[in-house]
ZAMARGU-4260 file (C-alpha; in steps of 0.2 Angstrom, whole numbers, plus 5000, padded with zeros to 4 digits):
<rodrens>
0) 4720/5098/4563 | 4708/5103/4578 | 4713/5101/4596 | 4702/5103/4611 | 4708/5114/4625
5) 4692/5114/4635 | 4698/5101/4648 | 4715/5108/4650 | 4722/5113/4665 | 4733/5129/4668
10) 4746/5128/4682 | 4763/5133/4685 | 4781/5122/4686 | 4797/5126/4691 | 4808/5120/4677
15) 4827/5116/4682 | 4840/5118/4669 | 4858/5117/4669 | 4859/5135/4668 | 4847/5140/4683
20) 4827/5140/4685 | 4815/5147/4675 | 4796/5147/4676 | 4784/5144/4662 | 4765/5138/4661
25) 4761/5122/4655 | 4746/5113/4651 | 4741/5097/4655 | 4724/5088/4649 | 4716/5076/4638
30) 4718/5076/4619 | 4700/5068/4617 | 4694/5051/4616 | 4708/5038/4614 | 4719/5052/4611
35) 4729/5052/4627 | 4741/5064/4635 | 4743/5084/4628 | 4755/5095/4633 | 4756/5114/4629
40) 4768/5126/4635 | 4768/5145/4636 | 4782/5153/4629 | 4787/5172/4635 | 4787/5182/4618
45) 4801/5196/4615 | 4788/5206/4604 | 4794/5216/4589 | 4783/5230/4592 | 4767/5230/4578
50) 4768/5212/4579 | 4762/5207/4593 | 4753/5192/4600 | 4742/5199/4612 | 4739/5202/4631
55) 4756/5193/4636 | 4746/5187/4652 | 4734/5175/4643 | 4741/5158/4641 | 4746/5157/4619
60) 4755/5138/4618 | 4766/5136/4604 | 4767/5119/4601 | 4760/5103/4608 | 4767/5085/4613
65) 4752/5073/4610 | 4754/5056/4617 | 4741/5043/4610 | 4734/5029/4617 | 4745/5015/4604
70) 4760/5025/4608 | 4762/5038/4595 | 4769/5054/4599 | 4765/5068/4589 | 4775/5088/4590
75) 4762/5102/4583 | 4775/5114/4577 | 4773/5131/4569 | 4791/5131/4560 | 4792/5129/4541
80) 4802/5115/4534 | 4812/5123/4520 | 4827/5112/4519 | 4835/5118/4536 | 4830/5103/4544
85) 4818/5107/4558 | 4807/5093/4557 | 4823/5083/4562 | 4831/5094/4575 | 4814/5100/4584
90) 4809/5083/4587 | 4827/5078/4593 | 4823/5092/4607 | 4807/5084/4614 | 4813/5066/4612
95) 4830/5070/4622 | 4820/5074/4637 | 4804/5063/4633 | 4817/5048/4634 | 4810/5042/4615
100) 4815/5035/4602 | 4818/5048/4590 | 4809/5037/4575 | 4793/5037/4586 | 4791/5055/4583
105) 4780/5063/4571 | 4775/5082/4564 | 4761/5089/4561 | 4761/5108/4555 | 4752/5121/4568
110) 4738/5128/4560 | 4737/5147/4558 | 4737/5156/4574 | 4747/5171/4579 | 4741/5169/4597
115) 4745/5151/4601 | 4761/5148/4589 | 4770/5164/4589 | 4790/5163/4590 | 4797/5168/4606
120) 4809/5179/4597 | 4800/5186/4583 | 4783/5187/4594 | 4772/5182/4579 | 4771/5164/4569
125) 4785/5166/4558 | 4799/5154/4553 | 4814/5166/4547 | 4829/5176/4557 | 4839/5160/4559
130) 4827/5157/4577 | 4819/5140/4573 | 4832/5133/4586 | 4837/5148/4596 | 4817/5152/4600
135) 4812/5132/4604 | 4829/5126/4612 | 4821/5128/4630 | 4803/5126/4628 | 4803/5111/4618
140) 4815/5102/4631 | 4805/5108/4645 | 4787/5101/4637 | 4796/5084/4635 | 4804/5085/4652
145) 4786/5089/4659 | 4777/5075/4648 | 4790/5063/4655 | 4788/5066/4672 | 4769/5065/4671
150) 4770/5048/4664 | 4783/5044/4676 | 4770/5051/4692 | 4756/5041/4681 | 4765/5026/4682
155) 4771/5028/4700 | 4752/5031/4706 | 4745/5013/4698 | 4759/5002/4706 | 4760/5010/4723
160) 4776/5017/4724 | 4787/5034/4725 | 4791/5042/4708 | 4811/5040/4714 | 4809/5022/4711
165) 4803/5022/4692 | 4811/5031/4677 | 4809/5032/4658 | 4819/5024/4645 | 4815/5023/4627
170) 4797/5025/4627 | 4793/5016/4644 | 4791/5018/4662 | 4800/5006/4673 | 4801/5001/4690
175) 4818/5000/4696 | 4824/4983/4700 | 4807/4976/4693 | 4802/4970/4675 | 4786/4978/4677
180) 4785/4992/4665 | 4771/5003/4657 | 4772/5009/4638 | 4769/5029/4637 | 4752/5023/4626
185) 4747/5013/4640 | 4749/5029/4652 | 4743/5041/4642 | 4725/5043/4650 | 4730/5041/4665
190) 4743/5053/4663 | 4731/5066/4657 | 4722/5066/4674 | 4737/5070/4683 | 4745/5084/4693
195) 4757/5095/4686 | 4775/5092/4694 | 4780/5106/4704 | 4799/5103/4699 | 4805/5096/4683
200) 4826/5096/4681 | 4830/5095/4662 | 4845/5086/4657 | 4863/5091/4660 | 4871/5092/4642
205) 4885/5079/4646 | 4870/5067/4647 | 4862/5068/4632 | 4860/5055/4619 | 4851/5062/4604
210) 4858/5081/4606 | 4873/5083/4597 | 4873/5066/4588 | 4873/5067/4568 | 4857/5059/4566
215) 4849/5058/4550 | 4834/5066/4543 | 4816/5060/4546 | 4811/5067/4529 | 4824/5061/4520
220) 4817/5045/4514 | 4801/5053/4508 | 4813/5067/4499 | 4824/5055/4492 | 4809/5044/4483
225) 4799/5059/4480 | 4783/5055/4490 | 4788/5072/4500 | 4775/5083/4496 | 4777/5103/4493
230) 4763/5115/4491 | 4766/5111/4470 | 4761/5094/4473 | 4744/5099/4480 | 4730/5090/4469
235) 4712/5090/4474 | 4695/5084/4466 | 4690/5097/4453 | 4706/5106/4454 | 4710/5119/4440
240) 4726/5126/4436 | 4730/5146/4434 | 4745/5155/4429 | 4747/5173/4427 | 4756/5187/4417
245) 4760/5202/4429 | 4765/5218/4422 | 4783/5219/4417 | 4784/5239/4420 | 4786/5242/4439
250) 4770/5252/4445 | 4762/5246/4428 | 4743/5241/4426 | 4733/5236/4411 | 4728/5248/4399
255) 4718/5236/4386 | 4718/5217/4387 | 4710/5206/4372 | 4705/5188/4377 | 4697/5181/4363
260) 4712/5172/4356 | 4715/5165/4375 | 4697/5160/4379 | 4695/5150/4361 | 4710/5137/4367
265) 4704/5119/4371 | 4704/5117/4391 | 4706/5137/4395 | 4691/5139/4408 | 4691/5157/4412
270) 4703/5173/4410 | 4703/5186/4424 | 4709/5204/4425 | 4717/5210/4441 | 4722/5225/4436
275) 4742/5224/4438 | 4740/5206/4430 | 4730/5194/4420 | 4726/5178/4426 | 4721/5162/4415
280) 4712/5147/4423 | 4714/5129/4414 | 4713/5111/4415 | 4732/5110/4415 | 4746/5121/4417
285) 4754/5120/4399 | 4735/5127/4393 | 4735/5139/4405 | 4752/5144/4398 | 4746/5144/4382
290) 4732/5153/4385 | 4742/5168/4394 | 4754/5169/4378 | 4738/5170/4368 | 4733/5185/4376
295) 4734/5201/4368 | 4739/5214/4384 | 4744/5232/4382 | 4752/5239/4398 | 4753/5258/4405
300) 4765/5264/4418 | 4754/5277/4428 | 4763/5275/4447 | 4781/5278/4442 | 4793/5284/4432
305) 4801/5271/4422 | 4819/5269/4428 | 4836/5262/4425 | 4851/5256/4433 | 4862/5269/4432
310) 4849/5283/4437 | 4846/5271/4452 | 4865/5271/4458 | 4866/5290/4455 | 4853/5290/4466
315) 4859/5281/4479 | 4875/5290/4478 | 4869/5305/4478 | 4860/5301/4495 | 4877/5293/4502
320) 4886/5308/4501 | 4875/5321/4505 | 4865/5311/4519 | 4849/5315/4512 | 4839/5302/4503
325) 4822/5297/4504 | 4824/5301/4523 | 4838/5310/4531 | 4854/5302/4539 | 4852/5295/4557
330) 4865/5291/4568 | 4866/5271/4573 | 4880/5271/4585 | 4891/5288/4589 | 4905/5284/4602
335) 4920/5296/4605 | 4925/5309/4593 | 4925/5302/4576 | 4929/5318/4569 | 4944/5324/4579
340) 4950/5306/4577 | 4949/5304/4561 | 4957/5324/4558 | 4972/5319/4569 | 4975/5302/4563
345) 4993/5299/4554 | 4982/5290/4536 | 4968/5291/4533 | 4957/5279/4520 | 4941/5277/4514
350) 4930/5267/4499 | 4914/5264/4494 | 4906/5248/4492 | 4890/5243/4482 | 4879/5226/4482
355) 4867/5225/4469 | 4849/5220/4470 | 4846/5202/4473 | 4832/5189/4469 | 4827/5174/4480
360) 4826/5163/4464 | 4818/5146/4473 | 4818/5131/4463 | 4799/5129/4467 | 4791/5145/4461
365) 4779/5153/4470 | 4761/5144/4470 | 4747/5141/4481 | 4730/5133/4480 | 4714/5140/4485
370) 4695/5136/4486 | 4685/5150/4492 | 4666/5144/4498 | 4652/5153/4504 | 4658/5149/4524
375) 4674/5145/4522 | 4692/5148/4512 | 4705/5135/4510 | 4722/5138/4507 | 4737/5122/4503
380) 4754/5131/4500 | 4772/5133/4507 | 4772/5149/4519 | 4783/5156/4531 | 4770/5165/4538
385) 4755/5156/4539 | 4744/5166/4551 | 4748/5182/4539 | 4743/5171/4524 | 4724/5169/4536
390) 4723/5185/4539 | 4725/5193/4522 | 4714/5180/4515 | 4701/5183/4527 | 4702/5201/4523
395) 4700/5197/4505 | 4685/5185/4507 | 4676/5195/4521 | 4676/5179/4529 | 4682/5177/4550
400) 4698/5172/4551 | 4695/5156/4560 | 4684/5153/4545 | 4702/5153/4534 | 4713/5138/4534
405) 4730/5137/4530 | 4738/5120/4526 | 4755/5123/4526 | 4765/5111/4515 | 4786/5109/4514
410) 4794/5122/4504 | 4806/5118/4490 | 4817/5133/4493 | 4811/5151/4503 | 4828/5161/4506
415) 4816/5174/4516 | 4804/5175/4500 | 4791/5166/4507 | 4789/5178/4522 | 4778/5188/4509
420) 4760/5182/4504 | 4757/5191/4488 | 4755/5174/4477 | 4744/5168/4489 | 4734/5184/4490
425) 4732/5184/4471 | 4727/5166/4473 | 4714/5170/4484 | 4707/5181/4474 | 4706/5171/4458
430) 4697/5158/4467 | 4684/5171/4473 | 4680/5172/4455 | 4676/5153/4454 | 4665/5138/4463
435) 4682/5126/4462 | 4698/5124/4470 | 4712/5132/4459 | 4730/5129/4460 | 4740/5146/4454
440) 4759/5144/4450 | 4771/5156/4444 | 4780/5154/4429 | 4800/5156/4432 | 4799/5172/4423
445) 4786/5181/4432 | 4794/5173/4449 | 4810/5182/4442 | 4804/5198/4439 | 4791/5200/4452
450) 4801/5195/4468 | 4804/5205/4485 | 4823/5210/4479 | 4837/5212/4492 | 4841/5231/4491
455) 4854/5238/4482 | 4867/5244/4495 | 4879/5260/4494 | 4890/5261/4508 | 4902/5272/4512
460) 4917/5268/4525 | 4932/5277/4532 | 4946/5274/4544 | 4958/5283/4553 | 4975/5275/4557
465) 4988/5280/4569 | 5008/5279/4565 | 5007/5259/4568 | 4994/5258/4556 | 4983/5254/4572
470) 4962/5260/4569 | 4959/5275/4579 | 4944/5281/4567 | 4928/5272/4560 | 4915/5277/4551
475) 4902/5267/4541 | 4887/5274/4533 | 4875/5263/4527 | 4863/5267/4512 | 4849/5257/4505
480) 4830/5254/4505 | 4823/5249/4523 | 4814/5232/4523 | 4806/5236/4541 | 4800/5252/4537
485) 4788/5239/4522 | 4787/5225/4535 | 4785/5232/4553 | 4785/5250/4552 | 4783/5251/4571
490) 4801/5244/4575 | 4808/5258/4563 | 4813/5271/4577 | 4817/5289/4572 | 4820/5282/4555
495) 4833/5269/4560 | 4830/5252/4553 | 4841/5240/4565 | 4841/5228/4551 | 4851/5237/4538
500) 4865/5241/4550 | 4865/5224/4558 | 4884/5220/4560 | 4890/5238/4556 | 4881/5244/4572
505) 4894/5233/4583 | 4908/5228/4571 | 4922/5217/4580 | 4935/5228/4575 | 4927/5246/4582
510) 4939/5258/4589 | 4934/5271/4602 | 4928/5283/4590 | 4917/5276/4579 | 4901/5284/4570
515) 4888/5272/4561 | 4873/5281/4551 | 4861/5276/4540 | 4852/5285/4523 | 4837/5277/4519
520) 4836/5278/4499 | 4821/5270/4491 | 4819/5263/4473 | 4802/5268/4466 | 4791/5252/4463
525) 4804/5240/4470 | 4797/5230/4486 | 4813/5228/4497 | 4814/5211/4506 | 4826/5199/4517
530) 4836/5187/4506 | 4843/5176/4517 | 4847/5187/4532 | 4851/5204/4525 | 4859/5216/4537
535) 4872/5202/4541 | 4874/5197/4522 | 4879/5215/4514 | 4889/5222/4528 | 4899/5206/4533
540) 4905/5212/4513 | 4908/5229/4517 | 4917/5227/4535 | 4927/5213/4531 | 4931/5220/4514
545) 4937/5237/4523 | 4946/5228/4535 | 4957/5217/4523 | 4961/5233/4515 | 4966/5242/4530
550) 4977/5226/4533 | 4987/5227/4517 | 4987/5247/4520 | 4998/5242/4535 | 5007/5230/4527
555) 5002/5215/4540 | 4996/5197/4537 | 4974/5200/4536 | 4975/5186/4550 | 4987/5193/4561
560) 4978/5208/4559 | 4961/5202/4564 | 4967/5193/4577 | 4976/5208/4586 | 4958/5216/4583
565) 4949/5200/4590 | 4956/5201/4608 | 4942/5205/4618 | 4931/5193/4606 | 4936/5176/4612
570) 4923/5169/4602 | 4927/5176/4585 | 4945/5174/4589 | 4942/5155/4591 | 4933/5153/4575
575) 4947/5163/4567 | 4963/5155/4574 | 4952/5135/4569 | 4949/5140/4553 | 4965/5148/4550
580) 4974/5132/4555 | 4962/5122/4545 | 4966/5129/4530 | 4984/5130/4529 | 4985/5148/4530
585) 5001/5155/4528 | 5007/5140/4518 | 5014/5141/4499 | 5002/5143/4485 | 5003/5137/4468
590) 5006/5152/4456 | 4990/5163/4452 | 4981/5156/4471 | 4977/5164/4481 | 4967/5166/4501
595) 4955/5177/4507 | 4947/5177/4524 | 4931/5184/4534 | 4924/5184/4552 | 4907/5186/4556
600) 4895/5187/4570 | 4877/5183/4567 | 4861/5178/4573 | 4870/5173/4589 | 4885/5161/4580
605) 4901/5165/4576 | 4908/5159/4559 | 4926/5161/4549 | 4927/5157/4532 | 4944/5155/4519
610) 4942/5155/4502 | 4955/5148/4490 | 4955/5156/4471 | 4963/5155/4456 | 4965/5172/4445
615) 4973/5169/4429 | 4971/5179/4413 | 4955/5188/4422 | 4947/5174/4425 | 4943/5169/4442
620) 4936/5153/4450 | 4934/5148/4468 | 4943/5132/4470 | 4940/5128/4490 | 4931/5135/4505
625) 4935/5130/4525 | 4922/5137/4536 | 4925/5136/4557 | 4908/5139/4566 | 4903/5142/4585
630) 4886/5142/4586 | 4885/5135/4603 | 4876/5119/4608 | 4874/5109/4592 | 4858/5100/4591
635) 4863/5090/4577 | 4879/5093/4567 | 4873/5086/4550 | 4862/5101/4550 | 4875/5113/4553
640) 4886/5107/4539 | 4873/5106/4527 | 4867/5124/4530 | 4885/5130/4531 | 4887/5120/4514
645) 4869/5127/4507 | 4873/5145/4512 | 4891/5145/4505 | 4883/5139/4488 | 4869/5150/4489
650) 4881/5164/4495 | 4894/5160/4482 | 4881/5160/4465 | 4877/5179/4472 | 4896/5185/4474
655) 4899/5179/4456 | 4883/5182/4446 | 4870/5188/4457 | 4862/5205/4450 | 4845/5210/4447
660) 4847/5226/4435 | 4833/5237/4429 | 4830/5246/4410 | 4815/5258/4407 | 4808/5252/4425
665) 4808/5232/4419 | 4819/5220/4426 | 4831/5213/4413 | 4833/5196/4423 | 4820/5182/4417
670) 4827/5164/4421 | 4842/5154/4426 | 4850/5159/4409 | 4853/5177/4414 | 4851/5175/4432
675) 4866/5163/4434 | 4867/5148/4449 | 4883/5140/4454 | 4883/5122/4442 | 4889/5108/4450
680) 4905/5108/4441 | 4910/5126/4448 | 4908/5119/4466 | 4925/5122/4476 | 4928/5108/4489
685) 4919/5114/4506 | 4926/5109/4521 | 4915/5113/4538 | 4924/5113/4557 | 4912/5114/4572
690) 4919/5121/4587 | 4913/5111/4603 | 4904/5124/4615 | 4892/5125/4629 | 4883/5141/4624
695) 4866/5140/4620 | 4862/5136/4601 | 4863/5150/4588 | 4856/5151/4572 | 4864/5143/4556
700) 4852/5146/4542 | 4861/5162/4535 | 4879/5165/4543 | 4888/5153/4530 | 4878/5164/4515
705) 4884/5182/4524 | 4904/5175/4525 | 4908/5171/4507 | 4909/5185/4497 | 4921/5194/4507
710) 4932/5178/4509 | 4932/5178/4491 | 4936/5197/4485 | 4950/5196/4498 | 4958/5180/4490
715) 4958/5187/4473 | 4965/5204/4480 | 4979/5192/4487 | 4985/5185/4471 | 4979/5198/4458
720) 4980/5215/4467 | 4963/5218/4462 | 4952/5225/4474 | 4933/5222/4470 | 4923/5232/4478
725) 4906/5232/4468 | 4897/5215/4466 | 4895/5203/4457 | 4912/5197/4454 | 4910/5193/4435
730) 4908/5212/4431 | 4927/5213/4435 | 4932/5196/4430 | 4925/5182/4421 | 4919/5167/4434
735) 4919/5149/4430
</rodrens>
């Protein structure tokens, strides 16, 4: 969608909130003939070095409200909808302050633009890191409030009264003690000519009508009846379908290729050799797959020596033990004197925990539709990073970025996978060879074997205890690949990947003497990527498993042990207490049943989980999961509960079975038969309890996934005395 910004006036507005006063720049003006009022706002960016949005002194709006003369209100938003509910929660923020029925708000995907649509936390046009609400909670409400006050001012001017005599309600501006009123649509053009108000007051939370209510998803009906469109649904005139065979060997290339059988198939249009892959274009997906099967390809590996899992784990172990991997150990935190406290401790304990490579495995496989023409390139896809997709396509085609158009769609699963645009890059390169639009669809096998994998982690923890069993020394060495170095190398200062040590750097349980360091150990050919939160998902397992071991070593109940250590973390303590209460911690359990607990803080939210398991004859099943969540002010409780439930299912799948393994440089797992998801009949009973809070909203997309693995393994120990330090659980017990 194109928006004309030429007529907009730039002015400052003082916004008064329940938490104080902030200043932002607002743009008020006409959105074009008949379009009415347009409000844009500039968000102060908290930049990640190397991802910047340009000169911060220039105006860079990241969203707009458009009010048409017919009363339609549209929010143009940069966030991708991938199941997390932002297509409902973001309009709720606007509608709350704008005094508008939520049903009257519609959404449009923002075009690709890193300058105008940067996330204020991440500093770029990105959907990830559980930032969608955290980053827009304040500015979207401000934009709604500014629009509301301008509409009121326009009505007051028309009536010749003071603005204090007018108020907004349900899409209408009314005159007090009168039946006179204007709809927003009737006021839109007049409002576009009004000056920016000097002060705008945001609602006090006690006056919220929408925020905090269990609102049904605006996109729910379309998803239910099948009319919701995803990238894989794109259909265009003259569209052809492509699929691809990529090197099965890490770092491999095409050595020899015979395309004669594939080209002889009816419906096969083109075969394109791409160095490390071969694409077949056909009239339909089935024919394209048949074409791939008919290819005679010999692959060669010329980049890396083929590796096996035992070699990879041995390298990680050596790096952890010596402190020298791909790079030497770097200190993330060093308080007190760990060595001295550890040496003088009455009791010492250490353990190694391991987590495997993991695939994302979204239900919608990687796909992108591209049409490259002489003067433009159009991309239709679901992506978490549209501006990155645009920039890469511009580089590949040689076109200016403003001639590359990204049409973003709803996403059928991402979990961080669509933060990469390799599949879009492929589609662009394929489309360069033809003069019609091409939809590239990866098969499930190619998707599974060419993912951007969550790294393998090999962590070593040590603790020193005094004669009362209390913590006096703590050392956590994180060993694994660096995602940040691949994605945003400029933020890796002095070799430290802060994402890799998230949670580990500041554990709840830190004593005065704490040492945390990081050893970077890369695996040749494996591209590390974020997996529904990385630092939190892996370090939660390491820390919560270790603290549970310390509790049992001290012969103290795991909840009581944590309670004592969380005295100075009131929000963490509150979710611990609530979760333990709702799970009836300490109750008499049936034979072979056990409870385990974990507590985390991630993405600004606090969460505790209790898992109940049954272990019998070396078989484990997860029966029940109880979660307590403090995510600050809740926008839509339905979304929070759904995100936690989904996170538990995703995390439990990984904890029980998730594992990517390598043999002779080839990924073993190819589909859901070898990369097992949780089946419906294996789903535990899930309870989610929300803590009422006045704190600013925290992220909720990833914490539920992070906490489940240690809760389950701690429960397994409670009932069986079998301590699982290496995931997945199925390596040790039969999981069903």
